[in-house]
PDB file of N, CA, C and O in Angstrom, chain B, residues numbered from 101:
ATOM      1  N   MET B 101       2.258   7.849 -15.567  1.00  0.00           N
ATOM      2  CA  MET B 101       3.297   6.632 -14.482  1.00  0.00           C
ATOM      3  C   MET B 101       3.815   6.124 -15.788  1.00  0.00           C
ATOM      4  O   MET B 101       3.155   5.946 -16.812  1.00  0.00           O
ATOM      5  N   ASN B 102       4.908   5.945 -15.632  1.00  0.00           N
ATOM      6  CA  ASN B 102       6.209   4.605 -15.611  1.00  0.00           C
ATOM      7  C   ASN B 102       6.132   3.360 -15.769  1.00  0.00           C
ATOM      8  O   ASN B 102       4.935   3.214 -16.016  1.00  0.00           O
ATOM      9  N   SER B 103       6.551   2.456 -15.794  1.00  0.00           N
ATOM     10  CA  SER B 103       6.787   1.545 -14.996  1.00  0.00           C
ATOM     11  C   SER B 103       7.758   0.720 -13.581  1.00  0.00           C
ATOM     12  O   SER B 103       7.832  -0.427 -13.142  1.00  0.00           O
ATOM     13  N   LEU B 104       8.345   1.973 -13.262  1.00  0.00           N
ATOM     14  CA  LEU B 104       8.562   1.355 -11.874  1.00  0.00           C
ATOM     15  C   LEU B 104       7.559   2.698 -11.079  1.00  0.00           C
ATOM     16  O   LEU B 104       7.429   2.640  -9.856  1.00  0.00           O
ATOM     17  N   GLU B 105       7.049   3.590 -11.677  1.00  0.00           N
ATOM     18  CA  GLU B 105       6.343   4.216 -10.239  1.00  0.00           C
ATOM     19  C   GLU B 105       4.907   3.478  -9.346  1.00  0.00           C
ATOM     20  O   GLU B 105       4.351   3.644  -8.261  1.00  0.00           O
ATOM     21  N   TRP B 106       4.657   2.067 -11.288  1.00  0.00           N
ATOM     22  CA  TRP B 106       3.466   0.843 -11.218  1.00  0.00           C
ATOM     23  C   TRP B 106       4.245  -0.235  -9.677  1.00  0.00           C
ATOM     24  O   TRP B 106       3.824  -0.597  -8.578  1.00  0.00           O
ATOM     25  N   ASP B 107       5.299  -0.365 -10.311  1.00  0.00           N
ATOM     26  CA  ASP B 107       6.307  -1.235  -9.264  1.00  0.00           C
ATOM     27  C   ASP B 107       6.141  -0.431  -8.174  1.00  0.00           C
ATOM     28  O   ASP B 107       7.083  -0.837  -7.494  1.00  0.00           O
ATOM     29  N   LYS B 108       5.898  -0.036  -7.870  1.00  0.00           N
ATOM     30  CA  LYS B 108       6.626   0.436  -6.200  1.00  0.00           C
ATOM     31  C   LYS B 108       5.752   0.471  -5.284  1.00  0.00           C
ATOM     32  O   LYS B 108       6.018   0.257  -4.102  1.00  0.00           O
ATOM     33  N   LEU B 109       3.851   0.925  -6.017  1.00  0.00           N
ATOM     34  CA  LEU B 109       3.241   0.684  -5.901  1.00  0.00           C
ATOM     35  C   LEU B 109       3.081  -0.650  -5.545  1.00  0.00           C
ATOM     36  O   LEU B 109       3.175  -0.882  -4.339  1.00  0.00           O
ATOM     37  N   ALA B 110       2.808  -1.819  -6.476  1.00  0.00           N
ATOM     38  CA  ALA B 110       2.070  -3.459  -6.588  1.00  0.00           C
ATOM     39  C   ALA B 110       3.303  -3.615  -5.493  1.00  0.00           C
ATOM     40  O   ALA B 110       3.054  -4.667  -4.905  1.00  0.00           O
ATOM     41  N   GLU B 111       4.646  -2.988  -4.895  1.00  0.00           N
ATOM     42  CA  GLU B 111       5.382  -3.386  -3.441  1.00  0.00           C
ATOM     43  C   GLU B 111       4.854  -3.313  -2.246  1.00  0.00           C
ATOM     44  O   GLU B 111       4.780  -3.987  -1.219  1.00  0.00           O
ATOM     45  N   SER B 112       4.374  -1.922  -2.823  1.00  0.00           N
ATOM     46  CA  SER B 112       3.617  -1.384  -1.309  1.00  0.00           C
ATOM     47  C   SER B 112       2.092  -2.060  -0.356  1.00  0.00           C
ATOM     48  O   SER B 112       1.545  -2.000   0.745  1.00  0.00           O
ATOM     49  N   ARG B 113       1.970  -2.670  -1.671  1.00  0.00           N
ATOM     50  CA  ARG B 113       0.724  -3.629  -1.681  1.00  0.00           C
ATOM     51  C   ARG B 113      -0.871  -2.381  -1.447  1.00  0.00           C
ATOM     52  O   ARG B 113      -1.902  -2.692  -0.851  1.00  0.00           O
ATOM     53  N   LYS B 114      -0.724  -1.668  -1.798  1.00  0.00           N
ATOM     54  CA  LYS B 114      -1.964  -0.571  -1.956  1.00  0.00           C
ATOM     55  C   LYS B 114      -3.332  -1.337  -1.558  1.00  0.00           C
ATOM     56  O   LYS B 114      -3.392  -2.205  -2.428  1.00  0.00           O
ATOM     57  N   ALA B 115      -4.307  -1.475  -0.841  1.00  0.00           N
ATOM     58  CA  ALA B 115      -5.951  -1.566  -0.162  1.00  0.00           C
ATOM     59  C   ALA B 115      -5.842  -0.508  -2.587  1.00  0.00           C
ATOM     60  O   ALA B 115      -5.177   0.378  -3.124  1.00  0.00           O
ATOM     61  N   VAL B 116      -6.937  -1.461  -3.001  1.00  0.00           N
ATOM     62  CA  VAL B 116      -7.898  -1.476  -3.867  1.00  0.00           C
ATOM     63  C   VAL B 116      -9.411  -0.795  -3.342  1.00  0.00           C
ATOM     64  O   VAL B 116     -10.147  -1.242  -2.462  1.00  0.00           O
ATOM     65  N   LYS B 117      -9.553   0.089  -3.951  1.00  0.00           N
ATOM     66  CA  LYS B 117     -10.933   0.914  -3.785  1.00  0.00           C
ATOM     67  C   LYS B 117     -11.575   0.676  -5.104  1.00  0.00           C
ATOM     68  O   LYS B 117     -10.996   0.144  -6.051  1.00  0.00           O
ATOM     69  N   SER B 118     -12.985   1.161  -5.115  1.00  0.00           N
ATOM     70  CA  SER B 118     -13.907   1.166  -6.233  1.00  0.00           C
ATOM     71  C   SER B 118     -14.454   2.336  -6.476  1.00  0.00           C
ATOM     72  O   SER B 118     -14.143   3.155  -5.611  1.00  0.00           O
ATOM     73  N   SER B 119     -15.485   2.960  -7.708  1.00  0.00           N
ATOM     74  CA  SER B 119     -15.510   3.786  -7.722  1.00  0.00           C
ATOM     75  C   SER B 119     -16.774   3.867  -7.256  1.00  0.00           C
ATOM     76  O   SER B 119     -17.526   4.832  -7.392  1.00  0.00           O
ATOM     77  N   ASP B 120     -17.126   2.322  -6.420  1.00  0.00           N
ATOM     78  CA  ASP B 120     -18.084   2.886  -5.296  1.00  0.00           C
ATOM     79  C   ASP B 120     -17.697   2.211  -3.978  1.00  0.00           C
ATOM     80  O   ASP B 120     -18.580   1.603  -3.372  1.00  0.00           O
ATOM     81  N   ASP B 121     -16.730   2.251  -3.588  1.00  0.00           N
ATOM     82  CA  ASP B 121     -16.010   2.573  -2.349  1.00  0.00           C
ATOM     83  C   ASP B 121     -16.315   1.415  -1.900  1.00  0.00           C
ATOM     84  O   ASP B 121     -16.792   1.274  -0.774  1.00  0.00           O
ATOM     85  N   LYS B 122     -16.080   0.406  -2.726  1.00  0.00           N
ATOM     86  CA  LYS B 122     -15.897  -0.860  -1.978  1.00  0.00           C
ATOM     87  C   LYS B 122     -14.359  -1.525  -2.111  1.00  0.00           C
ATOM     88  O   LYS B 122     -13.504  -1.357  -2.980  1.00  0.00           O
ATOM     89  N   ASP B 123     -14.356  -2.430  -0.773  1.00  0.00           N
ATOM     90  CA  ASP B 123     -13.302  -2.750  -1.362  1.00  0.00           C
ATOM     91  C   ASP B 123     -12.962  -3.954  -2.624  1.00  0.00           C
ATOM     92  O   ASP B 123     -13.892  -4.583  -3.128  1.00  0.00           O
ATOM     93  N   CYS B 124     -11.256  -4.215  -3.125  1.00  0.00           N
ATOM     94  CA  CYS B 124     -11.366  -4.558  -3.702  1.00  0.00           C
ATOM     95  C   CYS B 124     -10.052  -5.779  -3.522  1.00  0.00           C
ATOM     96  O   CYS B 124      -9.693  -6.606  -4.359  1.00  0.00           O
ATOM     97  N   GLY B 125      -9.643  -5.603  -2.466  1.00  0.00           N
ATOM     98  CA  GLY B 125      -8.276  -5.835  -2.480  1.00  0.00           C
ATOM     99  C   GLY B 125      -7.238  -5.273  -2.488  1.00  0.00           C
ATOM    100  O   GLY B 125      -7.253  -4.053  -2.324  1.00  0.00           O
ATOM    101  N   ASN B 126      -5.774  -6.075  -2.713  1.00  0.00           N
ATOM    102  CA  ASN B 126      -4.952  -5.911  -2.549  1.00  0.00           C
ATOM    103  C   ASN B 126      -3.675  -5.365  -3.748  1.00  0.00           C
ATOM    104  O   ASN B 126      -2.794  -6.224  -3.720  1.00  0.00           O
ATOM    105  N   LEU B 127      -3.348  -4.372  -4.645  1.00  0.00           N
ATOM    106  CA  LEU B 127      -2.572  -4.669  -5.140  1.00  0.00           C
ATOM    107  C   LEU B 127      -1.537  -5.056  -5.176  1.00  0.00           C
ATOM    108  O   LEU B 127      -0.632  -4.421  -4.636  1.00  0.00           O
ATOM    109  N   VAL B 128      -1.230  -6.628  -6.044  1.00  0.00           N
ATOM    110  CA  VAL B 128       0.067  -7.673  -5.590  1.00  0.00           C
ATOM    111  C   VAL B 128       1.657  -7.139  -6.133  1.00  0.00           C
ATOM    112  O   VAL B 128       2.783  -7.052  -5.643  1.00  0.00           O
ATOM    113  N   ALA B 129       0.734  -6.739  -7.960  1.00  0.00           N
ATOM    114  CA  ALA B 129       1.638  -6.870  -8.952  1.00  0.00           C
ATOM    115  C   ALA B 129       1.162  -6.181 -10.162  1.00  0.00           C
ATOM    116  O   ALA B 129      -0.002  -5.801 -10.290  1.00  0.00           O
ATOM    117  N   VAL B 130       2.520  -5.955 -11.469  1.00  0.00           N
ATOM    118  CA  VAL B 130       1.864  -5.208 -12.758  1.00  0.00           C
ATOM    119  C   VAL B 130       2.095  -6.254 -13.867  1.00  0.00           C
ATOM    120  O   VAL B 130       2.827  -7.226 -13.678  1.00  0.00           O
ATOM    121  N   TYR B 131       1.906  -6.188 -14.207  1.00  0.00           N
ATOM    122  CA  TYR B 131       2.086  -6.676 -15.729  1.00  0.00           C
ATOM    123  C   TYR B 131       1.488  -6.105 -16.934  1.00  0.00           C
ATOM    124  O   TYR B 131       0.329  -5.822 -17.240  1.00  0.00           O
ATOM    125  N   GLY B 132       2.652  -6.017 -17.546  1.00  0.00           N
ATOM    126  CA  GLY B 132       2.335  -4.908 -18.687  1.00  0.00           C
ATOM    127  C   GLY B 132       1.914  -3.891 -18.252  1.00  0.00           C
ATOM    128  O   GLY B 132       2.555  -3.338 -17.358  1.00  0.00           O
ATOM    129  N   ASP B 133       0.491  -3.209 -18.824  1.00  0.00           N
ATOM    130  CA  ASP B 133       0.364  -2.121 -19.068  1.00  0.00           C
ATOM    131  C   ASP B 133      -1.164  -2.673 -18.036  1.00  0.00           C
ATOM    132  O   ASP B 133      -2.270  -2.140 -18.129  1.00  0.00           O
ATOM    133  N   LYS B 134      -0.856  -3.704 -17.212  1.00  0.00           N
ATOM    134  CA  LYS B 134      -2.250  -4.298 -16.630  1.00  0.00           C
ATOM    135  C   LYS B 134      -0.712  -4.533 -14.817  1.00  0.00           C
ATOM    136  O   LYS B 134       0.518  -4.530 -14.768  1.00  0.00           O
ATOM    137  N   ILE B 135      -2.502  -4.783 -13.108  1.00  0.00           N
ATOM    138  CA  ILE B 135      -2.909  -4.428 -12.333  1.00  0.00           C
ATOM    139  C   ILE B 135      -2.783  -5.838 -11.977  1.00  0.00           C
ATOM    140  O   ILE B 135      -3.305  -6.775 -12.582  1.00  0.00           O
ATOM    141  N   VAL B 136      -2.123  -5.896 -11.054  1.00  0.00           N
ATOM    142  CA  VAL B 136      -2.753  -7.558 -10.362  1.00  0.00           C
ATOM    143  C   VAL B 136      -3.262  -7.600  -8.863  1.00  0.00           C
ATOM    144  O   VAL B 136      -2.597  -7.862  -7.861  1.00  0.00           O
ATOM    145  N   ILE B 137      -4.968  -7.189  -8.980  1.00  0.00           N
ATOM    146  CA  ILE B 137      -5.170  -7.652  -7.584  1.00  0.00           C
ATOM    147  C   ILE B 137      -5.757  -8.767  -6.952  1.00  0.00           C
ATOM    148  O   ILE B 137      -6.666  -9.469  -7.395  1.00  0.00           O
ATOM    149  N   ILE B 138      -5.079  -8.884  -5.733  1.00  0.00           N
ATOM    150  CA  ILE B 138      -6.112  -9.779  -5.308  1.00  0.00           C
ATOM    151  C   ILE B 138      -6.592 -10.101  -3.728  1.00  0.00           C
ATOM    152  O   ILE B 138      -6.112  -9.772  -2.643  1.00  0.00           O
ATOM    153  N   GLU B 139      -7.420 -10.664  -3.996  1.00  0.00           N
ATOM    154  CA  GLU B 139      -9.602 -10.454  -3.511  1.00  0.00           C
ATOM    155  C   GLU B 139      -9.207 -10.820  -1.873  1.00  0.00           C
ATOM    156  O   GLU B 139      -8.563 -11.796  -2.258  1.00  0.00           O
ATOM    157  N   GLY B 140      -9.013 -10.886  -0.140  1.00  0.00           N
ATOM    158  CA  GLY B 140      -8.348 -12.220   0.171  1.00  0.00           C
ATOM    159  C   GLY B 140      -6.959 -12.204   1.387  1.00  0.00           C
ATOM    160  O   GLY B 140      -5.789 -11.972   1.083  1.00  0.00           O
ATOM    161  N   TYR B 141      -7.162 -12.327   1.947  1.00  0.00           N
ATOM    162  CA  TYR B 141      -5.946 -11.476   2.946  1.00  0.00           C
ATOM    163  C   TYR B 141      -5.175 -12.827   2.941  1.00  0.00           C
ATOM    164  O   TYR B 141      -4.060 -12.868   2.422  1.00  0.00           O
ATOM    165  N   ILE B 142      -5.790 -14.051   3.562  1.00  0.00           N
ATOM    166  CA  ILE B 142      -5.026 -15.003   3.961  1.00  0.00           C
ATOM    167  C   ILE B 142      -5.589 -15.481   3.383  1.00  0.00           C
ATOM    168  O   ILE B 142      -5.684 -14.482   2.669  1.00  0.00           O
ATOM    169  N   VAL B 143      -6.627 -16.704   2.510  1.00  0.00           N
ATOM    170  CA  VAL B 143      -7.084 -17.581   1.361  1.00  0.00           C
ATOM    171  C   VAL B 143      -7.653 -16.592   0.357  1.00  0.00           C
ATOM    172  O   VAL B 143      -8.452 -15.663   0.471  1.00  0.00           O
ATOM    173  N   LYS B 144      -6.957 -17.116  -0.693  1.00  0.00           N
ATOM    174  CA  LYS B 144      -7.438 -15.400  -2.440  1.00  0.00           C
ATOM    175  C   LYS B 144      -9.090 -16.171  -2.048  1.00  0.00           C
ATOM    176  O   LYS B 144      -8.766 -17.241  -1.533  1.00  0.00           O
ATOM    177  N   SER B 145      -9.887 -16.136  -2.057  1.00  0.00           N
ATOM    178  CA  SER B 145     -10.402 -15.283  -2.654  1.00  0.00           C
ATOM    179  C   SER B 145     -10.836 -15.116  -4.463  1.00  0.00           C
ATOM    180  O   SER B 145     -11.434 -16.028  -5.036  1.00  0.00           O
ATOM    181  N   HIS B 146     -10.463 -13.943  -5.120  1.00  0.00           N
ATOM    182  CA  HIS B 146     -10.546 -13.668  -6.268  1.00  0.00           C
ATOM    183  C   HIS B 146      -9.055 -13.291  -7.025  1.00  0.00           C
ATOM    184  O   HIS B 146      -8.288 -13.352  -6.064  1.00  0.00           O
ATOM    185  N   GLU B 147      -8.525 -13.064  -7.784  1.00  0.00           N
ATOM    186  CA  GLU B 147      -7.727 -13.126  -8.358  1.00  0.00           C
ATOM    187  C   GLU B 147      -8.525 -11.197  -9.529  1.00  0.00           C
ATOM    188  O   GLU B 147      -9.651 -11.171 -10.026  1.00  0.00           O
ATOM    189  N   PHE B 148      -7.594 -10.093  -9.599  1.00  0.00           N
ATOM    190  CA  PHE B 148      -7.936  -9.702 -10.885  1.00  0.00           C
ATOM    191  C   PHE B 148      -7.078  -8.890 -11.987  1.00  0.00           C
ATOM    192  O   PHE B 148      -5.938  -8.475 -11.784  1.00  0.00           O
ATOM    193  N   ILE B 149      -7.467  -8.804 -12.630  1.00  0.00           N
ATOM    194  CA  ILE B 149      -6.337  -8.422 -14.370  1.00  0.00           C
ATOM    195  C   ILE B 149      -7.105  -7.869 -14.891  1.00  0.00           C
ATOM    196  O   ILE B 149      -7.905  -8.458 -15.618  1.00  0.00           O
ATOM    197  N   VAL B 150      -7.150  -6.157 -14.657  1.00  0.00           N
ATOM    198  CA  VAL B 150      -7.561  -4.860 -14.289  1.00  0.00           C
ATOM    199  C   VAL B 150      -6.290  -4.070 -15.847  1.00  0.00           C
ATOM    200  O   VAL B 150      -5.170  -4.393 -16.243  1.00  0.00           O
ATOM    201  N   PRO B 151      -6.941  -3.360 -16.117  1.00  0.00           N
ATOM    202  CA  PRO B 151      -5.694  -2.634 -17.578  1.00  0.00           C
ATOM    203  C   PRO B 151      -5.440  -1.048 -16.594  1.00  0.00           C
ATOM    204  O   PRO B 151      -6.184  -0.503 -15.779  1.00  0.00           O
ATOM    205  N   ASN B 152      -4.815  -0.873 -16.827  1.00  0.00           N
ATOM    206  CA  ASN B 152      -3.330   0.004 -15.406  1.00  0.00           C
ATOM    207  C   ASN B 152      -4.767   1.954 -15.353  1.00  0.00           C
ATOM    208  O   ASN B 152      -4.796   2.900 -14.565  1.00  0.00           O
ATOM    209  N   SER B 153      -5.840   1.538 -16.940  1.00  0.00           N
ATOM    210  CA  SER B 153      -6.361   2.887 -17.275  1.00  0.00           C
ATOM    211  C   SER B 153      -7.858   2.975 -16.359  1.00  0.00           C
ATOM    212  O   SER B 153      -8.846   3.707 -16.417  1.00  0.00           O
ATOM    213  N   LYS B 154      -7.537   2.076 -15.692  1.00  0.00           N
ATOM    214  CA  LYS B 154      -8.946   1.331 -15.080  1.00  0.00           C
ATOM    215  C   LYS B 154      -8.992   2.415 -14.169  1.00  0.00           C
ATOM    216  O   LYS B 154      -9.966   3.161 -14.071  1.00  0.00           O
ATOM    217  N   VAL B 155      -7.673   2.542 -13.320  1.00  0.00           N
ATOM    218  CA  VAL B 155      -7.593   3.210 -12.014  1.00  0.00           C
ATOM    219  C   VAL B 155      -7.278   5.151 -12.299  1.00  0.00           C
ATOM    220  O   VAL B 155      -6.588   5.863 -13.028  1.00  0.00           O
ATOM    221  N   ASP B 156      -8.055   5.266 -11.452  1.00  0.00           N
ATOM    222  CA  ASP B 156      -8.573   6.919 -11.333  1.00  0.00           C
ATOM    223  C   ASP B 156      -6.941   7.868 -10.042  1.00  0.00           C
ATOM    224  O   ASP B 156      -6.464   8.983 -10.252  1.00  0.00           O
ATOM    225  N   HIS B 157      -6.576   6.993  -8.988  1.00  0.00           N
ATOM    226  CA  HIS B 157      -5.775   7.713  -8.514  1.00  0.00           C
ATOM    227  C   HIS B 157      -5.479   7.313  -7.816  1.00  0.00           C
ATOM    228  O   HIS B 157      -6.257   6.414  -7.497  1.00  0.00           O
ATOM    229  N   PHE B 158      -4.169   7.429  -6.812  1.00  0.00           N
ATOM    230  CA  PHE B 158      -3.885   7.057  -5.701  1.00  0.00           C
ATOM    231  C   PHE B 158      -3.243   7.786  -4.255  1.00  0.00           C
ATOM    232  O   PHE B 158      -2.525   8.782  -4.337  1.00  0.00           O
ATOM    233  N   ASP B 159      -3.511   7.313  -3.260  1.00  0.00           N
ATOM    234  CA  ASP B 159      -2.997   8.182  -2.113  1.00  0.00           C
ATOM    235  C   ASP B 159      -1.930   7.406  -1.461  1.00  0.00           C
ATOM    236  O   ASP B 159      -1.140   6.739  -2.129  1.00  0.00           O
ATOM    237  N   GLU B 160      -1.906   7.439  -0.817  1.00  0.00           N
ATOM    238  CA  GLU B 160      -0.354   7.355   0.562  1.00  0.00           C
ATOM    239  C   GLU B 160      -1.246   6.086   1.543  1.00  0.00           C
ATOM    240  O   GLU B 160      -0.944   5.312   2.451  1.00  0.00           O
ATOM    241  N   LYS B 161      -2.201   6.340   0.932  1.00  0.00           N
ATOM    242  CA  LYS B 161      -3.222   4.833   1.697  1.00  0.00           C
ATOM    243  C   LYS B 161      -3.504   3.936   0.493  1.00  0.00           C
ATOM    244  O   LYS B 161      -2.723   3.007   0.285  1.00  0.00           O
ATOM    245  N   ASP B 162      -4.536   4.124  -0.311  1.00  0.00           N
ATOM    246  CA  ASP B 162      -4.836   3.148  -1.471  1.00  0.00           C
ATOM    247  C   ASP B 162      -5.117   3.415  -3.089  1.00  0.00           C
ATOM    248  O   ASP B 162      -4.931   4.517  -3.605  1.00  0.00           O
ATOM    249  N   VAL B 163      -5.622   2.180  -3.859  1.00  0.00           N
ATOM    250  CA  VAL B 163      -5.836   2.972  -4.728  1.00  0.00           C
ATOM    251  C   VAL B 163      -7.208   3.387  -5.379  1.00  0.00           C
ATOM    252  O   VAL B 163      -8.204   3.458  -4.658  1.00  0.00           O
ATOM    253  N   TYR B 164      -7.252   3.543  -6.139  1.00  0.00           N
ATOM    254  CA  TYR B 164      -8.746   4.329  -6.350  1.00  0.00           C
ATOM    255  C   TYR B 164      -8.914   3.360  -7.739  1.00  0.00           C
ATOM    256  O   TYR B 164      -7.810   3.028  -8.171  1.00  0.00           O
ATOM    257  N   LEU B 165     -10.216   2.765  -8.639  1.00  0.00           N
ATOM    258  CA  LEU B 165     -10.373   2.483  -9.268  1.00  0.00           C
ATOM    259  C   LEU B 165     -11.869   3.551 -10.530  1.00  0.00           C
ATOM    260  O   LEU B 165     -12.644   4.447 -10.195  1.00  0.00           O
ATOM    261  N   ASN B 166     -11.794   3.296 -11.046  1.00  0.00           N
ATOM    262  CA  ASN B 166     -12.662   4.475 -11.654  1.00  0.00           C
ATOM    263  C   ASN B 166     -13.945   3.073 -12.663  1.00  0.00           C
ATOM    264  O   ASN B 166     -14.669   3.248 -13.643  1.00  0.00           O
ATOM    265  N   ILE B 167     -13.706   1.895 -11.866  1.00  0.00           N
ATOM    266  CA  ILE B 167     -14.581   1.356 -12.450  1.00  0.00           C
ATOM    267  C   ILE B 167     -15.622   0.918 -10.936  1.00  0.00           C
ATOM    268  O   ILE B 167     -14.915   1.010  -9.933  1.00  0.00           O
ATOM    269  N   SER B 168     -17.127   0.472 -10.590  1.00  0.00           N
ATOM    270  CA  SER B 168     -17.599  -0.473 -10.033  1.00  0.00           C
ATOM    271  C   SER B 168     -17.327  -1.681  -9.806  1.00  0.00           C
ATOM    272  O   SER B 168     -16.897  -2.348 -10.748  1.00  0.00           O
ATOM    273  N   ARG B 169     -17.475  -2.210  -8.689  1.00  0.00           N
ATOM    274  CA  ARG B 169     -16.339  -4.038  -8.087  1.00  0.00           C
ATOM    275  C   ARG B 169     -17.110  -4.474  -8.571  1.00  0.00           C
ATOM    276  O   ARG B 169     -16.588  -5.560  -8.824  1.00  0.00           O
ATOM    277  N   ASP B 170     -18.808  -4.566  -9.273  1.00  0.00           N
ATOM    278  CA  ASP B 170     -19.562  -5.018  -9.944  1.00  0.00           C
ATOM    279  C   ASP B 170     -18.685  -5.704 -11.962  1.00  0.00           C
ATOM    280  O   ASP B 170     -18.271  -6.684 -12.582  1.00  0.00           O
ATOM    281  N   ASP B 171     -18.987  -3.936 -12.049  1.00  0.00           N
ATOM    282  CA  ASP B 171     -17.880  -4.491 -13.569  1.00  0.00           C
ATOM    283  C   ASP B 171     -16.791  -4.896 -12.620  1.00  0.00           C
ATOM    284  O   ASP B 171     -17.254  -5.768 -11.885  1.00  0.00           O
ATOM    285  N   MET B 172     -16.041  -4.740 -12.442  1.00  0.00           N
ATOM    286  CA  MET B 172     -14.186  -5.159 -11.764  1.00  0.00           C
ATOM    287  C   MET B 172     -14.782  -6.728 -11.878  1.00  0.00           C
ATOM    288  O   MET B 172     -14.107  -7.448 -12.613  1.00  0.00           O
ATOM    289  N   ILE B 173     -16.105  -7.436 -11.170  1.00  0.00           N
ATOM    290  CA  ILE B 173     -16.317  -8.621 -11.517  1.00  0.00           C
ATOM    291  C   ILE B 173     -16.802  -9.108 -12.654  1.00  0.00           C
ATOM    292  O   ILE B 173     -16.494  -9.949 -13.499  1.00  0.00           O
ATOM    293  N   SER B 174     -17.495  -8.479 -12.477  1.00  0.00           N
ATOM    294  CA  SER B 174     -17.531  -9.393 -14.920  1.00  0.00           C
ATOM    295  C   SER B 174     -16.553  -8.841 -15.195  1.00  0.00           C
ATOM    296  O   SER B 174     -15.813  -9.615 -14.587  1.00  0.00           O
ATOM    297  N   ASN B 175     -15.739  -7.971 -15.704  1.00  0.00           N
ATOM    298  CA  ASN B 175     -15.015  -7.911 -16.448  1.00  0.00           C
ATOM    299  C   ASN B 175     -13.952  -8.216 -16.523  1.00  0.00           C
ATOM    300  O   ASN B 175     -13.375  -8.230 -17.611  1.00  0.00           O
ATOM    301  N   PHE B 176     -13.249  -8.622 -15.170  1.00  0.00           N
ATOM    302  CA  PHE B 176     -11.595  -8.489 -15.242  1.00  0.00           C
ATOM    303  C   PHE B 176     -11.261  -9.536 -14.011  1.00  0.00           C
ATOM    304  O   PHE B 176     -10.415  -9.402 -13.126  1.00  0.00           O
ATOM    305  N   ASP B 177     -12.276 -10.723 -14.250  1.00  0.00           N
ATOM    306  CA  ASP B 177     -12.167 -11.393 -12.620  1.00  0.00           C
ATOM    307  C   ASP B 177     -11.145 -12.878 -13.629  1.00  0.00           C
ATOM    308  O   ASP B 177     -11.541 -13.302 -14.714  1.00  0.00           O
ATOM    309  N   PHE B 178     -10.049 -13.325 -13.019  1.00  0.00           N
ATOM    310  CA  PHE B 178      -9.051 -14.205 -13.378  1.00  0.00           C
ATOM    311  C   PHE B 178      -9.637 -15.555 -13.625  1.00  0.00           C
ATOM    312  O   PHE B 178      -8.910 -16.492 -13.959  1.00  0.00           O
TER     313      PHE B 178
END
């Protein structure tokens, strides 16, 4: 996927789901080869900076990661 496609995903603020099907927040930005996920709609509770290699796929509604929510929290919480 090229940088323009990543930017379009971020602009759409797609919901992000982990490999164990848990909600992780919304993709809000792209920073180099990483994506920024913010959890919390009104009040930000967590910010994650995840390598885009951890994205498994996406559809019209959601972005799906290839890692569990616990793995994301343990390794990529900012």
